[in-house]
ZAFILUM-371012 format. One line per 10 residues: number of its first residue (from 1); their letters; for each residue x, y, z of C-alpha. Coordinates in pm, whole numbers, plus 50000, padded with zeros to 5 digits. Layout:
NUM	a	X/Y/Z  ...
% end
This chain:
1	mpeetrgrrw	27678/90645/15494  27558/90839/15190  27815/91067/15028  27591/91372/15081  27567/91304/15459  27946/91267/15494  27990/91594/15305  27756/91779/15542  27945/91646/15845  28284/91756/15703
11	rrrlwrllkw	28143/92097/15626  28014/92130/15986  28352/92019/16125  28534/92262/15899  28300/92543/16005  28357/92464/16375  28732/92454/16316  28723/92790/16139  28496/92939/16405  28707/92830/16703
21	gtaafllvgg	29030/92902/16520  28912/93254/16443  28800/93303/16802  29137/93184/16933  29319/93409/16685  29114/93710/16788  29158/93631/17157  29537/93593/17134  29567/93881/16890  29355/94100/17113
31	almfemwtaf	29566/94017/17416  29884/94095/17226  29740/94421/17093  29633/94518/17445  29984/94443/17570  30143/94643/17289  29897/94929/17330  29989/94950/17699  30361/94929/17619  30326/95218/17374
41	gqppkgehla	30259/95445/17670  30085/95777/17628  30205/96117/17507  30153/96430/17717  29802/96572/17698  29597/96859/17839  29764/97065/18110  30073/96844/18095  30116/96918/17726  30051/97289/17783
51	riqqspryie	30334/97298/18038  30593/97132/17820  30495/97350/17524  30656/97637/17717  30997/97478/17664  31219/97659/17411  31299/97312/17276  30932/97256/17178  30881/97407/16831  30584/97361/16597
61	grfrnalrry	30437/97062/16775  30747/96865/16874  31081/96878/17051  31379/96962/16834  31757/96937/16852  31975/97244/16838  32145/97101/16527  31958/96976/16224  31932/96601/16182  32009/96423/15855
71	dhmwdaarrw	31917/96057/15802  31975/95821/15511  31727/95555/15614  31657/95410/15269  32022/95314/15240  32012/95166/15589  31692/94972/15509  31851/94821/15200  32156/94707/15394  31938/94584/15681
81	vkggpnrepd	31759/94342/15449  32095/94211/15336  32210/94170/15696  32557/94170/15847  32792/93919/16013  32839/93860/16386  32548/94081/16489  32460/93846/16773  32676/93615/16987  32669/93241/16917
91	apppierrqa	32620/93182/17290  32521/93416/17573  32820/93631/17674  32954/93582/18025  32799/93780/18307  32897/93852/18665  32603/93778/18889  32519/94027/19161  32314/93974/19476  32164/94199/19739
101	sdyatppasg	32442/94132/19990  32697/94279/19750  32565/94624/19837  32566/94587/20214  32892/94783/20220  32901/95116/20035  33186/95191/19795  33508/95278/19975  33576/95573/19745  33218/95701/19745
111	lritwfghss	33161/95627/19374  33086/95287/19222  32929/95185/18890  32753/94853/18827  32674/94779/18463  32371/94553/18414  32396/94568/18033  32307/94822/17763  32233/95153/17944  32110/95005/18272
121	mlieidgvrl	32345/95096/18557  32346/95141/18929  32543/95453/19013  32637/95484/19380  32763/95837/19427  32827/96020/19753  32568/95823/19948  32300/95823/19674  32190/95527/19461  32068/95604/19109
131	ltdpvwgkra	31937/95346/18861  31960/95453/18496  31736/95339/18209  31636/95007/18371  31553/94736/18116  31500/94392/18266  31256/94277/17995  31343/94006/17743  31301/94231/17441  31356/94596/17354
141	spsrlggpar	31011/94599/17198  30643/94656/17276  30580/94285/17215  30701/93969/17387  30693/93787/17051  30906/94011/16833  31180/94269/16847  31544/94265/16962  31598/93998/17228  31855/94010/17507
151	fheppmaled	32191/93842/17449  32222/93760/17820  32009/93735/18131  31992/94033/18366  32291/93984/18600  32073/94057/18904  31709/94007/18992  31532/94340/18984  31375/94273/19322  31720/94216/19476
161	lpaldavvis	31844/94565/19394  31930/94765/19704  31714/95058/19813  31713/95322/19540  31698/95698/19575  31590/95763/19215  31540/95604/18876  31684/95828/18604  31550/95798/18246  31729/95944/17942
171	hdhydhldwp	31445/95910/17687  31146/95696/17595  31279/95445/17341  31211/95080/17421  31572/94992/17497  31574/95266/17765  31218/95278/17898  31078/94928/17952  30715/94899/18056  30746/94556/18226
181	titrllardv	31042/94682/18431  30863/95001/18533  30560/94806/18655  30789/94587/18868  30943/94899/19022  30603/95038/19123  30614/94856/19457  30927/95051/19553  30883/95395/19700  31127/95535/19447
191	rfitplgvga	31138/95866/19264  31154/95887/18883  31350/96171/18721  31297/96217/18348  31317/96468/18063  31002/96665/17982  30700/96459/17880  30834/96114/17969  30631/96124/18289  30315/96083/18080
201	hlqywgvpae	30418/95725/18001  30496/95657/18366  30163/95792/18489  29980/95584/18227  30153/95277/18373  30055/95364/18729  30341/95572/18870  30193/95843/19097  30251/96194/18968  30409/96300/19297
211	riteldwwgq	30690/96049/19240  30782/96195/18900  31014/96490/18838  31036/96614/18478  31315/96848/18370  31406/97054/18068  31768/97081/17955  31977/97253/18222  31710/97189/18483  31817/97047/18820
221	aqvgavtlhc	31682/96802/19077  31827/96737/19421  31860/96377/19539  32024/96365/19878  32364/96527/19850  32370/96486/19470  32242/96737/19216  32111/96583/18894  32152/96814/18596  31939/96739/18290
231	tparhfsgrf	32185/96815/18011  32142/96838/17633  32164/96542/17396  32127/96516/17018  31873/96242/16961  31495/96189/16918  31206/96014/17090  30892/95811/17022  30731/95475/17096  30458/95459/16831
241	lggtdqtlwa	30359/95598/16492  30263/95960/16523  30438/95998/16858  30779/96104/16734  30952/96374/16941  30656/96435/17171  30886/96383/17471  31231/96524/17535  31560/96330/17539  31858/96414/17759
251	swamvgpdhr	32192/96324/17907  32259/96351/18281  32533/96502/18493  32539/96376/18852  32725/96617/19077  32793/96531/19440  33007/96699/19702  33300/96468/19624  33235/96304/19286  33091/96376/18943
261	ayfsgdgams	32954/96125/18691  32811/96177/18343  32565/95951/18158  32526/96029/17789  32192/95860/17723  32172/95832/17343  32287/96095/17102  32514/96216/16824  32826/96429/16850  32753/96787/16949
271	pdfavigerl	32924/97103/17078  32710/97055/17389  32966/96812/17531  33222/97089/17561  32964/97318/17721  32865/97049/17973  33230/96981/18051  33297/97349/18108  32990/97405/18328  32978/97082/18527
281	gpfdvtlmes	33305/96894/18476  33552/96754/18521  33391/96412/18561  33538/96116/18747  33365/95885/18499  33173/95922/18175  32926/95649/18075  32917/95689/17700  32683/95544/17438  32914/95357/17201
291	gaydpawadv	32700/95106/17009  32404/95086/16767  32567/95325/16519  32560/95349/16142  32671/95610/15885  32304/95646/15791  32208/95773/16137  32525/95948/16256  32310/96241/16369  32141/96036/16643
301	hmgpeqavea	32419/95796/16755  32780/95908/16786  32971/95581/16747  33287/95473/16931  33538/95725/16799  33318/96025/16864  33237/95882/17208  33605/95915/17292  33605/96270/17153  33300/96356/17361
311	hralrgrvlm	33461/96208/17673  33760/96440/17629  33537/96740/17564  33349/96658/17884  33678/96660/18072  33623/96301/18177  33885/96091/18354  33766/95729/18314  33543/95621/18025  33305/95327/18030
321	pvhwgtfnla	33129/95231/17704  32758/95151/17735  32472/95081/17491  32644/94775/17345  32665/94401/17410  32299/94339/17506  32070/94399/17204  32108/94375/16827  32010/94726/16718  32241/94793/16420
331	lhgwtepver	32427/94622/16137  32771/94617/16296  32909/94313/16478  32815/94289/16843  33177/94323/16964  33274/94597/16718  33181/94896/16940  33424/94805/17217  33702/94714/16972  33672/95047/16792
341	llaaakplgv	33644/95245/17114  33958/95086/17259  34144/95152/16933  34041/95519/16947  34116/95563/17317  34461/95404/17329  34664/95662/17132  34500/95942/17332  34578/95780/17666  34211/95767/17770
351	pvvvpkpggw	34156/95514/18053  33874/95274/17958  33692/95027/18182  33492/94744/18020  33320/94533/18286  33118/94224/18208  32743/94269/18242  32702/94267/18617  33056/94388/18673  33129/94686/18894
361	fepdappalv	33419/94919/18959  33521/95235/19139  33666/95501/18907  33912/95610/19177  34080/95271/19131  33986/95149/18780  34055/94780/18720  34290/94651/18452  34128/94578/18118  34043/94208/18079
371	rwwpelpwqp	33897/94083/17752  33579/93884/17819  33426/93914/17471  33544/93695/17178  33784/93810/16910  33568/93850/16600  33625/94035/16272  33523/94401/16288  33526/94702/16061  33758/94986/16166
381	asetpivssg	33663/95351/16151  33859/95390/15828  33608/95162/15654  33283/95282/15813  33341/95623/15971  33065/95762/16192  33076/96140/16161  32790/96356/16284  32692/96651/16067  32664/97020/16143
391	laqalpapdg	32974/97062/16360  33139/97376/16230  33421/97395/16482  33657/97170/16674  33564/97071/17026  33818/97181/17286  33990/96905/17479  34100/96954/17839  34468/96956/17747  34416/97228/17490
401	vavavse	34453/96993/17192  34170/97031/16942  33946/96731/16890  33870/96699/16521  33510/96692/16406  33341/96731/16069  33239/97051/15901
% end
Protein backbone atom coordinates (compact mmCIF):
# COMPACT_ATOMS: atom_id res chain seq x y z
CA UNK A 1 0.00 0.00 0.00
CA UNK A 2 1.44 3.38 -0.96
CA UNK A 3 2.67 5.52 1.93
CA UNK A 4 0.28 8.34 0.98
CA UNK A 5 -2.75 5.99 1.15
CA UNK A 6 -1.75 4.66 4.59
CA UNK A 7 -1.35 8.25 5.79
CA UNK A 8 -4.86 9.18 4.65
CA UNK A 9 -6.33 6.16 6.44
CA UNK A 10 -4.54 7.02 9.72
CA UNK A 11 -5.71 10.61 9.44
CA UNK A 12 -9.34 9.42 8.96
CA UNK A 13 -9.04 7.06 11.94
CA UNK A 14 -7.55 9.79 14.07
CA UNK A 15 -10.33 12.18 13.03
CA UNK A 16 -13.01 9.59 13.90
CA UNK A 17 -11.33 8.96 17.25
CA UNK A 18 -11.22 12.67 18.01
CA UNK A 19 -14.80 13.15 16.85
CA UNK A 20 -16.27 10.31 18.93
CA UNK A 21 -14.02 11.09 21.86
CA UNK A 22 -15.17 14.70 21.83
CA UNK A 23 -18.79 13.63 21.56
CA UNK A 24 -18.40 11.23 24.49
CA UNK A 25 -16.65 13.93 26.53
CA UNK A 26 -19.39 16.44 25.82
CA UNK A 27 -22.11 13.88 26.57
CA UNK A 28 -20.60 12.82 29.91
CA UNK A 29 -19.60 16.37 30.77
CA UNK A 30 -23.06 17.62 29.91
CA UNK A 31 -24.69 14.97 32.09
CA UNK A 32 -22.41 15.85 34.98
CA UNK A 33 -23.05 19.57 34.53
CA UNK A 34 -26.80 18.92 34.46
CA UNK A 35 -26.49 16.90 37.65
CA UNK A 36 -24.42 19.60 39.35
CA UNK A 37 -26.70 22.36 38.10
CA UNK A 38 -29.68 20.55 39.63
CA UNK A 39 -27.78 19.92 42.87
CA UNK A 40 -26.97 23.63 43.13
CA UNK A 41 -30.65 24.27 43.76
CA UNK A 42 -32.19 27.67 43.21
CA UNK A 43 -32.19 30.86 45.28
CA UNK A 44 -35.44 32.61 46.20
CA UNK A 45 -36.92 34.69 43.40
CA UNK A 46 -39.94 36.89 42.70
CA UNK A 47 -42.61 36.94 45.40
CA UNK A 48 -40.64 34.45 47.48
CA UNK A 49 -37.64 36.78 47.52
CA UNK A 50 -39.85 39.78 48.28
CA UNK A 51 -41.23 37.98 51.35
CA UNK A 52 -37.88 37.06 52.83
CA UNK A 53 -36.53 40.56 52.17
CA UNK A 54 -38.88 41.69 54.95
CA UNK A 55 -36.74 39.84 57.49
CA UNK A 56 -34.64 42.10 59.74
CA UNK A 57 -31.81 39.65 59.08
CA UNK A 58 -31.85 40.46 55.33
CA UNK A 59 -29.65 43.53 54.80
CA UNK A 60 -28.35 44.95 51.51
CA UNK A 61 -29.09 41.88 49.43
CA UNK A 62 -28.18 39.04 51.79
CA UNK A 63 -28.74 37.55 55.21
CA UNK A 64 -26.32 38.64 57.91
CA UNK A 65 -25.22 37.50 61.35
CA UNK A 66 -25.72 39.68 64.39
CA UNK A 67 -21.94 39.59 64.96
CA UNK A 68 -19.38 40.43 62.32
CA UNK A 69 -17.56 37.52 60.73
CA UNK A 70 -13.78 37.43 60.30
CA UNK A 71 -12.09 34.80 58.13
CA UNK A 72 -8.45 34.08 57.38
CA UNK A 73 -8.99 31.89 54.35
CA UNK A 74 -5.64 32.49 52.64
CA UNK A 75 -3.88 31.00 55.65
CA UNK A 76 -6.30 28.08 55.63
CA UNK A 77 -5.79 27.54 51.87
CA UNK A 78 -2.03 27.41 52.33
CA UNK A 79 -2.30 24.82 55.08
CA UNK A 80 -4.92 22.88 53.12
CA UNK A 81 -2.47 22.36 50.26
CA UNK A 82 0.06 21.05 52.75
CA UNK A 83 -2.52 18.70 54.27
CA UNK A 84 -2.76 17.18 57.72
CA UNK A 85 -2.43 13.74 59.32
CA UNK A 86 -5.26 11.33 60.17
CA UNK A 87 -7.93 13.35 58.40
CA UNK A 88 -9.67 10.17 57.25
CA UNK A 89 -9.90 6.71 58.82
CA UNK A 90 -7.78 3.90 57.37
CA UNK A 91 -10.89 1.70 57.33
CA UNK A 92 -14.59 2.53 57.67
CA UNK A 93 -15.43 3.18 61.33
CA UNK A 94 -17.84 0.77 62.99
CA UNK A 95 -21.55 1.43 62.69
CA UNK A 96 -24.62 0.08 64.43
CA UNK A 97 -27.13 -0.97 61.83
CA UNK A 98 -30.75 0.00 62.33
CA UNK A 99 -33.86 -1.52 60.78
CA UNK A 100 -37.51 -0.55 60.59
CA UNK A 101 -38.54 -2.97 63.34
CA UNK A 102 -36.31 -1.12 65.81
CA UNK A 103 -38.88 1.67 65.90
CA UNK A 104 -41.96 -0.48 66.41
CA UNK A 105 -41.84 0.42 70.10
CA UNK A 106 -41.59 4.11 71.01
CA UNK A 107 -38.97 5.28 73.51
CA UNK A 108 -39.90 4.41 77.08
CA UNK A 109 -38.93 7.87 78.33
CA UNK A 110 -40.54 9.76 75.45
CA UNK A 111 -37.23 11.06 74.06
CA UNK A 112 -34.75 9.09 71.96
CA UNK A 113 -31.96 10.19 69.62
CA UNK A 114 -30.58 8.08 66.76
CA UNK A 115 -27.38 9.40 65.18
CA UNK A 116 -26.95 8.40 61.52
CA UNK A 117 -23.67 10.32 61.18
CA UNK A 118 -22.67 13.97 60.77
CA UNK A 119 -25.80 16.06 61.51
CA UNK A 120 -28.38 13.49 60.40
CA UNK A 121 -30.50 12.36 63.36
CA UNK A 122 -33.88 10.93 64.13
CA UNK A 123 -35.29 12.72 67.15
CA UNK A 124 -38.28 11.00 68.73
CA UNK A 125 -39.76 13.47 71.18
CA UNK A 126 -43.12 13.29 72.92
CA UNK A 127 -44.77 11.25 70.18
CA UNK A 128 -43.23 13.18 67.25
CA UNK A 129 -40.51 11.97 64.88
CA UNK A 130 -38.17 14.60 63.43
CA UNK A 131 -35.37 13.91 60.92
CA UNK A 132 -32.62 16.53 60.91
CA UNK A 133 -30.36 17.45 57.97
CA UNK A 134 -30.69 14.09 56.18
CA UNK A 135 -27.62 13.22 54.08
CA UNK A 136 -27.66 9.70 52.66
CA UNK A 137 -25.61 10.59 49.57
CA UNK A 138 -22.05 9.32 49.05
CA UNK A 139 -20.51 12.79 48.92
CA UNK A 140 -21.10 16.17 50.52
CA UNK A 141 -20.83 17.72 47.08
CA UNK A 142 -22.85 18.65 44.00
CA UNK A 143 -20.99 15.95 42.06
CA UNK A 144 -20.79 12.18 42.38
CA UNK A 145 -17.18 12.28 41.14
CA UNK A 146 -15.58 14.76 43.52
CA UNK A 147 -15.93 16.26 46.95
CA UNK A 148 -15.80 14.85 50.50
CA UNK A 149 -16.82 11.19 50.53
CA UNK A 150 -18.49 9.36 53.41
CA UNK A 151 -16.28 7.47 55.86
CA UNK A 152 -19.03 4.91 56.48
CA UNK A 153 -22.25 3.66 54.93
CA UNK A 154 -25.55 5.08 56.17
CA UNK A 155 -26.45 2.87 59.16
CA UNK A 156 -30.01 2.49 57.89
CA UNK A 157 -31.67 2.47 54.49
CA UNK A 158 -33.52 5.71 53.97
CA UNK A 159 -36.62 3.86 52.84
CA UNK A 160 -36.66 1.85 56.10
CA UNK A 161 -37.02 4.92 58.30
CA UNK A 162 -40.25 4.92 60.28
CA UNK A 163 -43.04 7.36 59.46
CA UNK A 164 -41.79 10.91 59.89
CA UNK A 165 -43.69 13.96 61.09
CA UNK A 166 -41.19 16.49 59.71
CA UNK A 167 -37.78 16.91 58.15
CA UNK A 168 -35.92 19.79 59.80
CA UNK A 169 -33.14 21.58 57.87
CA UNK A 170 -30.58 23.88 59.52
CA UNK A 171 -29.12 25.47 56.35
CA UNK A 172 -28.35 24.77 52.71
CA UNK A 173 -24.73 23.59 52.67
CA UNK A 174 -24.11 20.26 50.93
CA UNK A 175 -23.31 18.35 54.11
CA UNK A 176 -26.74 19.35 55.50
CA UNK A 177 -29.01 19.61 52.46
CA UNK A 178 -28.46 16.70 50.06
CA UNK A 179 -30.33 16.76 46.77
CA UNK A 180 -30.29 12.97 46.17
CA UNK A 181 -31.66 12.38 49.67
CA UNK A 182 -34.40 14.98 49.28
CA UNK A 183 -35.56 13.41 46.01
CA UNK A 184 -35.80 10.02 47.74
CA UNK A 185 -37.94 11.57 50.48
CA UNK A 186 -40.41 13.01 47.96
CA UNK A 187 -42.49 9.84 48.00
CA UNK A 188 -43.18 10.32 51.71
CA UNK A 189 -45.99 12.61 52.71
CA UNK A 190 -43.66 14.48 55.04
CA UNK A 191 -43.41 18.13 55.96
CA UNK A 192 -40.18 20.13 55.55
CA UNK A 193 -39.36 22.87 58.05
CA UNK A 194 -36.50 25.19 57.11
CA UNK A 195 -35.04 28.64 57.67
CA UNK A 196 -36.11 31.41 55.29
CA UNK A 197 -35.30 30.84 51.63
CA UNK A 198 -34.23 27.19 51.85
CA UNK A 199 -37.64 26.18 50.53
CA UNK A 200 -36.63 27.55 47.12
CA UNK A 201 -34.17 24.68 46.73
CA UNK A 202 -36.79 22.16 47.83
CA UNK A 203 -39.41 23.45 45.40
CA UNK A 204 -36.86 23.37 42.57
CA UNK A 205 -36.31 19.68 43.36
CA UNK A 206 -40.03 18.91 43.34
CA UNK A 207 -41.23 19.34 46.93
CA UNK A 208 -44.75 20.86 46.85
CA UNK A 209 -44.91 24.33 48.37
CA UNK A 210 -47.69 23.28 50.73
CA UNK A 211 -45.32 20.80 52.38
CA UNK A 212 -42.72 23.48 53.18
CA UNK A 213 -42.70 25.75 56.22
CA UNK A 214 -40.05 28.50 56.26
CA UNK A 215 -39.24 30.38 59.45
CA UNK A 216 -37.22 33.38 60.50
CA UNK A 217 -35.26 33.34 63.76
CA UNK A 218 -37.63 33.04 66.71
CA UNK A 219 -40.41 31.83 64.46
CA UNK A 220 -42.40 28.76 65.52
CA UNK A 221 -44.01 25.74 63.87
CA UNK A 222 -46.26 23.20 65.55
CA UNK A 223 -45.69 19.51 64.83
CA UNK A 224 -48.05 17.40 66.86
CA UNK A 225 -47.45 18.15 70.52
CA UNK A 226 -44.00 19.63 69.81
CA UNK A 227 -43.24 23.26 69.05
CA UNK A 228 -40.23 23.82 66.79
CA UNK A 229 -38.50 27.12 67.47
CA UNK A 230 -36.21 28.45 64.73
CA UNK A 231 -33.38 29.90 66.81
CA UNK A 232 -30.36 32.02 65.87
CA UNK A 233 -27.04 30.62 64.67
CA UNK A 234 -23.80 32.31 63.62
CA UNK A 235 -22.94 30.84 60.25
CA UNK A 236 -23.50 31.45 56.50
CA UNK A 237 -25.13 29.77 53.51
CA UNK A 238 -24.68 29.09 49.81
CA UNK A 239 -24.41 26.25 47.29
CA UNK A 240 -22.90 28.01 44.28
CA UNK A 241 -20.86 31.05 43.27
CA UNK A 242 -22.90 34.18 43.66
CA UNK A 243 -25.41 32.48 45.96
CA UNK A 244 -23.75 33.22 49.28
CA UNK A 245 -26.11 34.11 52.13
CA UNK A 246 -29.24 34.17 49.98
CA UNK A 247 -30.91 31.77 52.42
CA UNK A 248 -30.99 31.88 56.21
CA UNK A 249 -29.22 29.48 58.60
CA UNK A 250 -30.56 28.46 62.01
CA UNK A 251 -30.44 26.23 65.04
CA UNK A 252 -33.56 24.49 66.37
CA UNK A 253 -35.18 24.13 69.77
CA UNK A 254 -37.72 21.31 69.99
CA UNK A 255 -40.08 21.84 72.89
CA UNK A 256 -42.64 19.21 73.83
CA UNK A 257 -44.93 18.88 76.81
CA UNK A 258 -42.42 16.65 78.62
CA UNK A 259 -39.04 17.05 76.90
CA UNK A 260 -36.83 19.64 75.25
CA UNK A 261 -34.04 19.04 72.71
CA UNK A 262 -31.70 21.49 70.99
CA UNK A 263 -29.93 21.03 67.64
CA UNK A 264 -27.20 23.56 66.94
CA UNK A 265 -26.95 23.21 63.17
CA UNK A 266 -23.63 24.85 62.26
CA UNK A 267 -22.29 27.99 63.82
CA UNK A 268 -19.72 29.85 65.88
CA UNK A 269 -19.87 30.83 69.53
CA UNK A 270 -22.41 33.54 70.23
CA UNK A 271 -24.30 35.20 73.10
CA UNK A 272 -27.44 33.77 71.47
CA UNK A 273 -26.87 30.45 73.24
CA UNK A 274 -27.50 32.07 76.61
CA UNK A 275 -30.60 33.81 75.26
CA UNK A 276 -31.95 30.54 73.84
CA UNK A 277 -31.24 28.77 77.12
CA UNK A 278 -33.04 31.45 79.08
CA UNK A 279 -36.09 31.55 76.78
CA UNK A 280 -36.50 27.88 75.91
CA UNK A 281 -34.30 25.80 78.21
CA UNK A 282 -33.36 23.85 80.11
CA UNK A 283 -32.78 21.12 77.52
CA UNK A 284 -32.72 17.39 78.18
CA UNK A 285 -30.15 17.03 75.39
CA UNK A 286 -28.10 19.34 73.20
CA UNK A 287 -26.87 18.06 69.83
CA UNK A 288 -23.84 20.25 69.26
CA UNK A 289 -21.71 20.81 66.17
CA UNK A 290 -18.20 19.87 67.28
CA UNK A 291 -16.16 19.16 64.14
CA UNK A 292 -14.91 20.82 60.93
CA UNK A 293 -13.27 23.68 62.84
CA UNK A 294 -10.14 25.72 62.23
CA UNK A 295 -8.68 28.92 63.73
CA UNK A 296 -9.13 30.50 60.29
CA UNK A 297 -12.92 30.12 60.41
CA UNK A 298 -13.70 30.31 64.13
CA UNK A 299 -16.53 32.72 63.32
CA UNK A 300 -18.56 30.04 61.51
CA UNK A 301 -17.68 26.84 63.46
CA UNK A 302 -17.31 26.83 67.23
CA UNK A 303 -15.05 23.83 67.82
CA UNK A 304 -15.22 21.32 70.69
CA UNK A 305 -14.37 23.53 73.65
CA UNK A 306 -16.83 26.25 72.74
CA UNK A 307 -19.44 23.55 72.07
CA UNK A 308 -19.18 22.59 75.73
CA UNK A 309 -19.46 26.27 76.70
CA UNK A 310 -22.52 26.67 74.51
CA UNK A 311 -24.10 23.54 76.02
CA UNK A 312 -23.77 25.06 79.50
CA UNK A 313 -25.12 28.41 78.34
CA UNK A 314 -28.11 26.58 76.85
CA UNK A 315 -28.74 24.95 80.22
CA UNK A 316 -28.33 21.53 78.66
CA UNK A 317 -28.18 18.31 80.66
CA UNK A 318 -26.71 15.71 78.27
CA UNK A 319 -24.45 16.70 75.36
CA UNK A 320 -24.01 14.71 72.16
CA UNK A 321 -21.35 15.88 69.68
CA UNK A 322 -22.41 15.88 66.02
CA UNK A 323 -20.89 17.11 62.74
CA UNK A 324 -17.85 14.85 63.05
CA UNK A 325 -16.81 11.33 62.08
CA UNK A 326 -18.48 11.15 58.64
CA UNK A 327 -16.84 13.64 56.23
CA UNK A 328 -13.38 15.18 55.87
CA UNK A 329 -14.19 18.89 55.98
CA UNK A 330 -11.21 20.39 57.85
CA UNK A 331 -7.51 19.90 58.53
CA UNK A 332 -7.81 18.31 61.96
CA UNK A 333 -7.70 14.56 62.51
CA UNK A 334 -11.02 12.79 62.15
CA UNK A 335 -11.10 11.69 65.82
CA UNK A 336 -9.82 14.97 67.24
CA UNK A 337 -13.24 16.64 67.76
CA UNK A 338 -14.51 13.98 70.16
CA UNK A 339 -11.19 13.78 72.03
CA UNK A 340 -11.11 17.53 72.58
CA UNK A 341 -14.78 17.70 73.53
CA UNK A 342 -14.41 14.96 76.13
CA UNK A 343 -11.32 16.68 77.54
CA UNK A 344 -13.26 19.95 77.85
CA UNK A 345 -16.40 18.36 79.30
CA UNK A 346 -14.80 16.18 81.98
CA UNK A 347 -13.55 18.86 84.42
CA UNK A 348 -16.92 20.63 84.17
CA UNK A 349 -18.88 17.47 84.90
CA UNK A 350 -20.84 17.68 81.63
CA UNK A 351 -22.39 14.28 80.72
CA UNK A 352 -21.44 13.34 77.14
CA UNK A 353 -22.91 10.57 74.99
CA UNK A 354 -20.95 9.42 71.91
CA UNK A 355 -22.89 6.73 70.03
CA UNK A 356 -21.56 4.94 66.99
CA UNK A 357 -23.17 6.00 63.73
CA UNK A 358 -26.51 4.25 63.95
CA UNK A 359 -26.42 4.22 67.73
CA UNK A 360 -29.32 5.50 69.78
CA UNK A 361 -29.96 6.51 73.37
CA UNK A 362 -32.50 8.08 75.68
CA UNK A 363 -31.17 11.13 77.54
CA UNK A 364 -33.19 10.19 80.63
CA UNK A 365 -30.88 7.17 80.97
CA UNK A 366 -27.65 8.05 79.11
CA UNK A 367 -25.40 5.07 78.40
CA UNK A 368 -21.86 4.75 79.69
CA UNK A 369 -19.18 6.11 77.40
CA UNK A 370 -17.58 3.37 75.29
CA UNK A 371 -14.69 4.22 72.97
CA UNK A 372 -15.42 2.93 69.47
CA UNK A 373 -13.01 5.21 67.58
CA UNK A 374 -9.24 4.51 67.44
CA UNK A 375 -6.68 6.25 69.62
CA UNK A 376 -4.83 8.58 67.25
CA UNK A 377 -2.61 11.61 67.86
CA UNK A 378 -4.57 14.85 68.18
CA UNK A 379 -3.85 18.49 68.86
CA UNK A 380 -5.22 19.85 72.14
CA UNK A 381 -6.88 23.23 72.47
CA UNK A 382 -3.67 24.69 73.89
CA UNK A 383 -2.00 24.16 70.50
CA UNK A 384 -4.85 25.14 68.17
CA UNK A 385 -7.43 27.13 70.12
CA UNK A 386 -10.74 27.85 68.40
CA UNK A 387 -12.00 31.17 69.73
CA UNK A 388 -14.82 33.03 68.02
CA UNK A 389 -14.46 36.80 67.76
CA UNK A 390 -16.73 39.62 68.87
CA UNK A 391 -17.82 38.22 72.24
CA UNK A 392 -17.50 41.14 74.62
CA UNK A 393 -18.89 39.45 77.71
CA UNK A 394 -18.89 36.08 79.45
CA UNK A 395 -21.79 33.75 78.83
CA UNK A 396 -23.70 32.86 81.99
CA UNK A 397 -23.70 29.20 82.96
CA UNK A 398 -26.67 27.62 84.73
CA UNK A 399 -24.77 27.26 88.01
CA UNK A 400 -23.83 30.93 88.02
CA UNK A 401 -20.20 30.30 87.07
CA UNK A 402 -19.06 32.46 84.17
CA UNK A 403 -18.06 30.68 80.99
CA UNK A 404 -14.98 32.38 79.58
CA UNK A 405 -15.06 33.68 76.03
CA UNK A 406 -12.84 36.02 74.04
CA UNK A 407 -13.02 39.77 73.90
